[in-house]
Phi, psi and omega in degrees: 000153176229134177248143181236130177237115183263156171210166173108357182282172186166195181253119180230145180286154171311135181085359175280186180223160171207155171240120177261151183228151191214107179255133183255146180211160182108215183271082183273126175276156188281342178249114184209177177226127176245143179199193187219142168227162176224160176214114170273161179305126174081003181240162175279157179298134184234148183286129176258314183190155169215169184207127175284160178302331189277352178114345183294142184231154172217144181231151172294151188302323181300329186300315173048048172079002184278335189238148179228127175255136176216172181214154172243102178299328183291333176268355188046054186227141174238146184237158171221110176272117177242126178238173182042051186284142180232171188299326182293346181279345180298128183178170166271133176260131182246131176276150178221153183222132169224150186285346172196172176291345190252358176288137178259001183259121184252139167253150182229150169274175181297333184098153177223139185272132174243123184233120182249106181210156175262000000 
């Protein structure tokens, strides 16, 4: 089992920045994929970003250079630095973990709320 704990969400003004963190614990494999998805009220969950243990990254099309995903393998922690936030970024952000890029089993965190509002 893998446990994921997110932190860093909150209220931010349009144009502002936030950094989310997600710490993994439990049966962590040395090669894994961690990432972020988000879900706004009334909408389906959508992919935000992912990062492999070797550092390769992928982003959702809507990110457009505003977000950066990174990780600290020694701490089993993944980060999401978000900039130029707008109201459309308001959502619950969920951290995810897979034991490899080929695994179909996802572990999810409990989510952290990000609200962009003036």
